[in-house]
C-alpha positions as CSV (number, residue, x, y, z in Angstrom):
1,M,-34.9,30.3,77.1
2,G,-32.4,27.6,76.1
3,L,-33.5,27.9,72.5
4,R,-33.0,31.6,72.6
5,D,-29.5,31.2,73.9
6,E,-28.8,28.7,71.1
7,L,-30.1,31.2,68.6
8,L,-28.0,34.0,70.1
9,K,-24.7,32.0,69.6
10,P,-24.5,32.3,65.8
11,I,-25.7,36.0,66.0
12,W,-22.9,36.7,68.5
13,H,-20.4,35.1,66.2
14,A,-21.7,37.2,63.3
15,F,-21.3,40.3,65.4
16,T,-17.7,39.3,66.4
17,A,-16.9,38.7,62.7
18,L,-18.0,42.3,61.9
19,D,-15.8,43.7,64.7
20,V,-12.6,43.7,62.6
21,D,-10.5,45.9,64.9
22,R,-11.6,44.0,68.1
23,S,-12.9,47.2,69.7
24,G,-16.2,45.6,70.8
25,K,-18.3,47.9,68.6
26,V,-19.8,47.7,65.0
27,S,-21.1,50.5,62.8
28,K,-24.8,51.0,62.4
29,S,-24.7,50.3,58.6
30,Q,-23.2,46.9,59.3
31,L,-25.8,46.2,61.9
32,K,-28.6,47.1,59.4
33,V,-27.2,44.6,57.0
34,L,-26.9,41.9,59.8
35,S,-30.5,42.6,60.9
36,H,-31.9,42.5,57.4
37,N,-30.1,39.1,56.8
38,L,-31.4,37.7,60.1
39,C,-35.0,38.8,59.2
40,T,-34.6,37.3,55.7
41,V,-33.3,34.0,57.0
42,M,-36.0,33.7,59.7
43,R,-38.7,35.1,57.4
44,I,-39.7,38.0,59.7
45,P,-40.9,41.4,58.3
46,H,-38.0,43.8,58.6
47,D,-38.4,47.5,59.5
48,P,-35.3,49.5,58.2
49,V,-36.3,52.5,60.3
50,A,-36.5,50.6,63.6
51,L,-32.7,50.5,64.1
52,E,-32.4,54.3,63.6
53,E,-35.3,54.9,65.9
54,H,-33.8,52.6,68.5
55,F,-30.4,54.3,68.4
56,K,-31.6,57.9,67.7
57,D,-30.1,59.2,71.0
58,D,-26.8,57.5,70.4
59,D,-24.9,59.5,67.8
60,E,-21.4,58.7,69.0
61,G,-20.6,56.2,66.3
62,P,-20.4,52.4,66.5
63,V,-22.7,50.3,68.7
64,S,-21.5,47.7,71.2
65,N,-22.9,44.2,71.6
66,Q,-24.7,45.2,74.8
67,G,-26.4,48.1,72.9
68,Y,-27.5,45.8,70.1
69,M,-29.1,43.1,72.2
70,P,-32.2,45.2,73.3
71,Y,-32.9,45.9,69.6
72,L,-32.4,42.2,68.8
73,N,-34.8,41.1,71.5
74,K,-37.4,43.7,70.7
75,F,-37.6,43.6,66.9
76,I,-36.3,40.1,65.9
77,L,-36.3,37.4,68.7
78,D,-39.6,38.5,70.3
79,K,-41.3,38.2,66.9
80,V,-40.0,34.6,66.6
81,E,-41.4,33.6,70.0
82,Y,-44.5,35.7,69.9
83,F,-46.7,33.4,67.9
84,L,-45.7,30.2,69.8
85,R,-46.1,32.0,73.1
86,K,-49.5,33.4,72.3
87,L,-50.7,30.1,71.0
88,T,-49.4,28.3,74.1
89,E,-51.0,30.8,76.4
90,A,-54.3,30.6,74.5
91,M,-54.3,26.8,74.8
92,G,-53.2,26.8,78.4
93,G,-51.1,23.7,77.9
94,S,-47.4,22.7,77.6
95,W,-45.1,21.3,75.0
96,V,-43.7,17.7,75.0
97,E,-40.0,18.6,74.6
98,E,-38.9,15.0,73.8
99,N,-41.3,14.7,70.9
100,F,-40.3,18.1,69.6
101,E,-36.6,17.1,69.7
102,D,-37.4,13.9,67.8
103,Y,-39.3,15.9,65.2
104,R,-36.4,18.4,64.9
105,L,-33.9,15.6,64.3
106,Q,-36.2,14.2,61.6
107,M,-36.3,17.7,60.0
108,I,-32.5,17.8,60.0
109,R,-32.3,14.3,58.3
110,E,-34.8,15.5,55.7
111,Q,-32.6,18.7,55.2
112,Q,-35.6,20.9,56.2
113,Q,-34.6,24.2,57.9
114,C,-37.8,25.7,59.1
115,L,-41.7,25.4,59.3
116,S,-44.3,27.7,58.0
117,A,-47.2,28.8,60.4
118,W,-49.7,26.5,58.7
119,E,-47.3,23.5,59.0
120,L,-46.8,24.3,62.7
121,I,-50.6,24.5,63.3
122,E,-51.1,21.2,61.4
123,L,-48.3,19.6,63.4
124,V,-49.8,20.8,66.7
125,G,-53.2,19.6,65.6
126,K,-51.9,16.1,65.2
127,G,-51.2,16.0,69.0
128,H,-47.6,14.9,68.8
129,L,-46.2,18.0,70.4
130,R,-48.8,18.8,73.1
131,K,-49.9,17.3,76.3
132,G,-53.4,17.6,77.9
133,I,-54.9,19.7,75.1
134,D,-57.9,18.5,73.1
135,H,-58.8,19.7,69.6
136,Q,-61.5,22.2,70.9
137,T,-58.9,23.9,73.1
138,L,-56.5,24.0,70.2
139,S,-59.2,25.5,68.0
140,M,-59.9,28.2,70.6
141,G,-56.3,29.0,71.0
142,I,-55.8,29.4,67.2
143,N,-59.0,31.5,67.1
144,E,-57.6,33.8,69.8
145,V,-54.3,34.2,68.1
146,F,-56.2,34.9,64.8
147,Q,-58.3,37.6,66.6
148,E,-55.2,39.3,67.9
149,L,-52.9,39.1,64.8
150,I,-55.5,39.5,62.1
151,M,-58.6,41.2,63.6
152,D,-56.6,43.6,65.9
153,V,-58.2,42.2,69.0
154,L,-55.4,42.7,71.5
155,K,-57.2,41.1,74.4
156,Q,-60.6,39.7,75.2
157,G,-62.4,38.1,78.1
158,Y,-65.3,38.3,80.7
159,M,-65.2,41.1,83.3
160,M,-67.7,42.9,85.5
161,K,-68.7,46.5,84.6
162,K,-70.4,49.1,86.8
163,G,-73.4,50.8,85.2
164,H,-73.6,54.6,84.9
165,K,-77.3,55.0,85.8
166,R,-78.3,52.2,88.1
167,K,-74.7,51.6,89.4
168,N,-75.1,47.9,89.3
169,W,-72.4,45.4,88.3
170,T,-73.0,43.3,85.2
171,E,-70.8,40.7,83.5
172,R,-69.7,41.7,80.0
173,W,-67.5,40.2,77.2
174,F,-64.8,42.8,76.5
175,L,-62.8,43.2,73.3
176,L,-59.7,45.5,73.4
177,R,-58.7,47.0,70.0
178,P,-55.9,49.6,69.4
179,N,-58.3,52.6,69.7
180,S,-61.4,51.2,71.6
181,I,-62.8,48.8,74.1
182,S,-66.0,47.1,73.0
183,Y,-68.2,45.1,75.5
184,Y,-70.9,42.6,74.6
185,V,-73.5,40.6,76.4
186,S,-71.7,37.3,75.6
187,E,-68.7,36.0,73.7
188,D,-70.8,35.2,70.6
189,L,-70.7,39.0,69.9
190,T,-74.4,39.0,68.8
191,E,-75.5,41.9,71.1
192,K,-73.1,44.9,71.5
193,K,-73.7,47.1,74.6
194,G,-71.2,49.9,74.0
195,D,-67.7,51.2,73.2
196,I,-65.0,52.9,75.2
197,V,-63.2,55.2,72.8
198,L,-59.5,55.5,73.6
199,D,-57.3,58.5,72.8
200,G,-54.2,60.2,74.0
201,N,-56.1,61.9,76.8
202,C,-57.4,58.7,78.4
203,C,-55.8,57.1,81.4
204,I,-56.2,54.0,83.5
205,E,-55.8,53.6,87.2
206,S,-56.0,50.8,89.7
207,L,-58.7,51.0,92.4
208,P,-58.9,49.5,95.9
209,D,-61.4,46.9,96.6
210,K,-64.9,48.2,97.5
211,E,-68.6,47.2,97.5
212,G,-67.5,43.6,97.7
213,K,-65.7,43.8,94.4
214,K,-62.0,43.0,94.0
215,C,-59.4,43.6,91.3
216,L,-60.9,46.9,90.3
217,F,-59.5,49.5,87.9
218,I,-60.9,52.5,86.2
219,V,-60.6,53.8,82.6
220,K,-60.9,57.6,82.5
221,C,-61.9,59.2,79.2
222,S,-62.6,62.9,78.3
223,D,-66.4,62.5,78.9
224,K,-66.9,59.4,81.0
225,S,-65.1,57.0,83.4
226,F,-65.6,53.2,83.5
227,E,-65.1,51.1,86.5
228,I,-64.3,47.4,85.7
229,S,-63.6,44.4,87.9
230,A,-61.4,41.5,86.7
231,S,-61.6,37.9,87.9
232,D,-58.2,37.9,89.5
233,K,-55.1,40.0,90.0
234,K,-53.3,38.5,87.1
235,K,-56.1,39.3,84.7
236,K,-56.4,42.8,86.2
237,Q,-52.6,43.4,85.6
238,E,-52.8,42.1,82.1
239,W,-55.8,44.3,81.2
240,I,-54.2,47.4,82.7
241,Q,-50.9,46.8,80.8
242,A,-52.7,46.1,77.5
243,I,-54.9,49.2,77.8
244,Q,-52.0,51.4,78.9
245,T,-50.0,50.2,75.9
246,C,-52.8,51.2,73.5
247,I,-53.0,54.6,75.1
248,N,-49.3,55.1,74.9
249,L,-49.3,54.2,71.2
250,L,-52.2,56.6,70.6
251,R,-50.3,59.4,72.4
252,M,-47.2,58.8,70.2
253,G,-49.3,58.6,67.1
254,Q,-48.0,55.1,66.2
255,P,-50.3,52.4,64.7
256,S,-50.8,49.0,66.2
257,P,-47.8,46.7,65.7
258,H,-50.0,44.0,64.4
259,R,-51.7,46.4,62.0
260,E,-48.3,47.6,60.6
261,A,-47.1,44.0,60.2
262,R,-50.4,43.1,58.6
263,Q,-50.2,46.0,56.3
264,K,-46.7,45.0,55.3
265,R,-47.9,41.4,54.7
266,K,-50.7,42.8,52.6
267,E,-48.4,44.9,50.6
268,L,-46.1,41.9,50.2
269,R,-49.0,39.8,49.0
270,Q,-50.1,42.5,46.6
271,R,-46.6,42.8,45.3
272,L,-46.3,39.1,45.0
273,Q,-49.7,39.0,43.3
274,A,-48.6,41.8,40.9
275,E,-45.4,39.9,40.2
276,Q,-47.4,36.7,39.6
277,E,-49.8,38.5,37.3
278,E,-46.8,40.1,35.5
279,L,-45.2,36.7,35.3
280,E,-48.5,35.2,33.9
281,R,-48.7,38.0,31.4
282,R,-45.2,37.4,30.3
283,M,-45.8,33.7,30.1
284,K,-48.8,34.4,27.9
285,E,-46.8,36.7,25.7
286,L,-44.0,34.1,25.6
287,Q,-46.6,31.4,24.8
288,A,-48.1,33.6,22.0
289,A,-44.6,34.3,20.7
290,N,-43.8,30.6,20.9
291,E,-46.9,29.8,18.9
292,N,-45.9,32.4,16.3
293,K,-42.5,30.9,16.2
294,Q,-44.0,27.4,15.8
295,Q,-46.0,28.6,12.9
296,E,-43.0,30.3,11.4
297,L,-41.0,27.1,11.9
298,E,-43.8,25.1,10.3
299,S,-43.8,27.3,7.2
300,V,-40.0,27.2,7.1
301,R,-40.2,23.4,7.4
302,K,-42.6,23.2,4.5
303,K,-40.4,25.5,2.4
304,L,-37.4,23.3,3.3
305,E,-39.3,20.2,2.2
306,E,-40.2,21.8,-1.1
307,A,-36.7,23.0,-1.5
308,A,-35.5,19.4,-0.7
309,A,-37.8,17.9,-3.4
310,N,-36.7,20.5,-6.0
311,A,-33.1,19.7,-5.0
312,E,-33.7,16.0,-5.4
313,E,-35.2,16.5,-8.9
314,E,-32.3,18.8,-9.8
315,E,-29.8,16.2,-8.5
316,Q,-31.4,13.5,-10.7
317,R,-31.2,15.7,-13.8
318,R,-27.6,16.5,-12.9
319,L,-26.8,12.8,-12.5
320,Q,-28.3,12.0,-15.9
321,I,-26.3,14.8,-17.6
322,Q,-23.2,13.6,-15.8
323,K,-23.7,10.1,-17.1
324,Q,-24.0,11.4,-20.7
325,M,-20.9,13.5,-20.2
326,Q,-19.0,10.5,-18.8
327,E,-20.0,8.5,-21.9
328,S,-18.8,11.2,-24.3
329,Y,-15.7,11.6,-22.2
330,R,-15.0,7.8,-22.5
331,V,-15.3,7.9,-26.3
332,E,-13.0,10.9,-26.5
333,L,-10.6,9.3,-24.1
334,E,-10.3,6.2,-26.3
335,R,-9.7,8.3,-29.4
336,E,-7.1,10.3,-27.4
337,K,-5.4,7.1,-26.5
338,M,-5.1,6.0,-30.1
339,V,-3.7,9.4,-31.1
340,R,-1.4,9.3,-28.2
341,Q,0.0,5.9,-29.2
342,Q,0.7,7.2,-32.7
343,M,2.3,10.2,-31.3
344,E,4.5,8.1,-29.0
345,E,5.7,6.0,-32.0
346,Q,6.6,9.2,-33.9
347,V,8.2,10.6,-30.8
348,A,10.3,7.4,-30.4
349,Q,11.5,7.7,-34.1
350,K,12.3,11.4,-33.7
351,S,14.1,10.6,-30.4
352,S,16.4,8.2,-32.2
353,E,17.2,10.7,-34.9
354,L,17.7,13.4,-32.3
355,E,20.1,11.1,-30.4
356,Q,22.2,10.6,-33.5
357,Y,22.2,14.4,-34.2
358,L,23.1,15.1,-30.6
359,Q,26.0,12.6,-30.9
360,R,27.4,14.4,-34.0
361,V,27.0,17.7,-32.2
362,R,28.9,16.5,-29.2
363,E,31.7,15.2,-31.4
364,L,31.9,18.6,-33.2
365,E,31.9,20.4,-29.8
366,D,34.7,18.2,-28.6
367,M,36.8,18.9,-31.7
368,Y,36.0,22.7,-31.4
369,R,37.1,22.6,-27.8
370,R,40.4,20.9,-28.6
371,L,41.1,23.5,-31.4
372,E,40.4,26.3,-28.9
373,E,42.8,24.7,-26.4
374,A,45.6,24.5,-29.1
375,L,45.0,28.1,-30.1
376,E,45.1,29.2,-26.5
377,D,48.4,27.3,-26.0
378,E,49.9,29.0,-29.0
379,R,48.8,32.4,-27.9
380,Q,50.1,31.8,-24.4
381,A,53.5,30.7,-25.9
382,R,53.7,33.9,-27.9
383,Q,52.9,36.0,-24.9
384,D,55.6,34.1,-22.9
385,E,58.2,34.7,-25.7
386,E,57.3,38.4,-25.8
387,T,57.6,38.6,-22.1
388,V,61.1,36.9,-22.1
389,R,62.3,39.2,-24.9
390,K,61.2,42.3,-23.0
391,L,62.8,41.0,-19.8
392,Q,66.1,40.4,-21.6
393,A,66.1,44.0,-23.0
394,R,65.4,45.4,-19.6
395,L,68.2,43.3,-18.0
396,L,70.7,44.6,-20.7
397,E,69.7,48.2,-20.0
398,E,70.0,47.7,-16.2
399,E,73.5,46.0,-16.7
400,A,74.7,49.0,-18.8
401,A,73.5,51.4,-16.1
402,K,75.1,49.4,-13.3
403,R,78.4,49.3,-15.3
404,A,78.5,53.1,-15.7
405,E,77.6,53.5,-12.0
406,L,80.4,51.1,-11.0
407,E,82.9,53.1,-13.0
408,Q,81.9,56.3,-11.3
409,I,82.1,54.6,-7.9
410,H,85.6,53.4,-8.8
411,L,86.8,56.9,-9.8
412,Q,85.3,58.3,-6.5
413,Q,87.1,55.6,-4.6
414,Q,90.4,56.5,-6.2
415,R,90.0,60.1,-5.4
416,T,88.9,59.3,-1.9
417,I,92.0,57.0,-1.4
418,S,94.4,59.8,-2.5
419,Q,92.7,62.3,-0.1
420,T,92.7,59.8,2.7
421,E,96.5,59.2,2.3
422,A,97.2,63.0,2.5
423,E,94.9,63.4,5.5
424,K,96.6,60.4,7.1
425,Q,100.0,62.0,6.7
426,E,98.8,65.2,8.2
427,L,97.2,63.5,11.1
428,E,100.4,61.6,11.8
429,N,102.3,64.9,11.9
430,E,99.7,66.3,14.3
431,R,100.0,63.2,16.5
432,L,103.7,63.5,16.7
433,A,103.5,67.2,17.6
434,K,100.9,66.5,20.2
435,E,103.0,63.7,21.7
436,A,106.0,66.1,22.0
437,A,103.8,68.8,23.6
438,L,102.4,66.2,26.0
439,E,105.9,65.2,27.0
440,A,106.9,68.8,27.7
441,A,103.7,69.3,29.7
442,L,104.4,66.2,31.7
443,T,107.9,67.5,32.4
444,Q,106.5,70.9,33.6
445,L,103.9,69.0,35.7
446,E,106.7,67.1,37.4
447,Q,108.5,70.3,38.1
448,L,105.3,71.9,39.5
449,Q,104.7,68.9,41.7
450,N,108.2,69.1,43.1
451,E,107.7,72.8,43.7
452,R,104.4,72.1,45.3
453,Q,106.0,69.6,47.6
454,G,108.6,72.1,48.7
455,A,105.9,74.7,49.2
456,L,103.9,72.3,51.4
457,E,107.0,71.6,53.5
458,Q,107.5,75.4,54.0
459,Y,103.8,75.8,54.8
460,E,104.0,73.2,57.5
461,E,107.1,74.9,59.0
462,V,105.2,78.2,59.0
463,I,102.1,76.7,60.6
464,K,104.3,75.1,63.3
465,K,105.9,78.4,64.0
466,L,102.5,80.1,64.1
467,E,101.2,77.6,66.6
468,D,104.2,78.2,68.8
469,A,103.7,82.0,68.6
470,T,99.9,81.6,69.3
471,N,100.6,79.5,72.4
472,K,103.1,82.0,73.7
473,T,100.7,84.9,73.1
474,K,97.8,83.1,74.8
475,S,99.9,82.4,77.9
476,W,101.0,86.0,78.0
477,K,97.3,87.2,77.6
478,D,96.3,85.0,80.5
479,K,99.0,86.4,82.7
480,V,98.0,90.0,81.8
481,A,94.3,89.3,82.4
482,H,95.1,87.6,85.7
483,H,97.2,90.5,87.0
484,E,95.4,93.5,85.6
485,G,91.9,92.1,84.6
486,L,90.9,95.2,82.6
487,I,93.4,95.4,79.8
488,R,92.4,94.1,76.5
489,L,95.1,93.3,74.0
490,I,94.5,94.0,70.3
491,Q,95.7,91.0,68.2
492,P,97.2,92.0,64.8
493,G,95.3,90.7,61.7
494,S,96.7,89.2,58.5
495,K,98.6,91.6,56.2
496,G,97.4,90.1,53.0
497,P,95.1,87.4,51.6
498,H,96.5,83.9,51.5
499,K,96.6,82.1,48.1
500,I,94.5,79.0,48.1
501,T,95.0,76.2,45.6
502,N,93.4,72.8,45.1
503,W,96.0,71.2,47.4
504,G,95.7,73.8,50.2
505,P,97.4,77.2,50.9
506,A,99.9,78.2,48.2
507,A,103.6,78.3,48.8
508,F,104.2,81.3,46.6
509,T,102.7,84.7,46.0
510,E,100.6,86.1,43.2
511,A,103.6,87.7,41.4
512,E,105.5,84.4,41.5
513,L,102.5,82.6,40.0
514,S,102.2,85.1,37.2
515,L,105.9,84.7,36.3
516,R,105.5,80.9,36.3
517,E,102.5,81.2,34.0
518,K,104.4,83.4,31.5
519,S,107.3,81.0,31.4
520,W,105.0,78.0,30.8
521,Q,103.2,79.8,28.0
522,E,106.5,80.6,26.2
523,M,107.6,77.0,26.4
524,K,104.3,75.8,24.9
525,N,104.6,78.3,22.0
526,K,108.2,77.1,21.3
527,S,107.1,73.5,21.1
528,T,104.3,74.3,18.7
529,Q,106.6,76.2,16.4
530,A,109.1,73.4,16.4
531,Q,106.4,71.0,15.2
């Protein structure tokens, strides 16, 4: 049980890793992948339909950890423990846990993860992991496990059977298979006494003790019934459960679990054998192709050797021709050297002559350049002289034009001066006349100011008299209103509009103003005529 708990820890961690949203549930598709990986790692045949069959009534979606554990126990962990449990039960012994732990540590040091069934049987046969079990018991246990797992013998053993005719009890060796129960005289299976055919209509029931027989049960078939007595209650219960399991499987139409696993192992072996044969066939084809390639490579190697020999002969011929050509080139090179030396002497002589000729050419070029410079200076002097002459002529023309223009300006100045003198005299006369008129106007202004001053004094006297009259009238009105109360006096208004000037009310009437204006205009006209 402790080993199962240790095995469940990494499975629980894997389930938790798949639960991304921490809801405590994982989808069925992820559980299928997890189950397949577990079966692959533990080398257990995997049934992809088992998960759907197990959860066929649960269509609500993801599966929780509690819902996944029954499937894990039924289809994975039970298969891991089944072989060891059956082998241990068949041997009737117990494990030496200390030796097993030591061997497990040795496996860890050797980096070995698991054991095959044959390695486990060999290890148990050595006696290191068992206690109180001899080789014969081990052989019998292995034989029993072989009978169950390979030969479909689910259970076997001695029991008492009641006869149908004489009704006597006889000991028989019973073999339980998925669809039948066979019974023999002894366990060597040499003499078979009969079969109990099982189907979906069969049933098994426990019977009370009778006729001195204990641990009774009956197997009822469609045509017969068989009463059987086991050796003890444990054996009786085991046989009843095993037979009932076979009947239930027949009713559901399901094959034996070991037969299905055996069929899968057979198919796996056939597939592996086919793959091995295919691999061998491919290896043979590759070997044949390799031999063909080797032959082709050998022929190519021979051709390359022949080509190398031909190339070597060709290289020798080429070297010989090259030596001959080098000799001819050497002779021609010596002849070329002699010709070159003669040519160099001629070139040196021609070079000296050419140097003298070039010296004369440079002298002539220098003389020609000096002549060109002199001609250029003379041409430039002539151009300067022509320019100066043209400039003098233009200056003379401009001087004559300026002189005529100055004469005209002088005449205009004379005429302007005479006109200015006349205008000056006229302006002087006008100034004198304006000064006289201004003096007369100032005199009239002084007279008007004096008259205005007198008018203001008269106006003040009139205002004073008017205020006195107003005060008297007001006191009289108050008295009348006080005594009578109902009389309203009508106050007389002004008889004519008052003349208003810039200095206040005028001291003269409109007629007087018009007379004064006429006299002032006449005085102005007289002064203008006098000027």
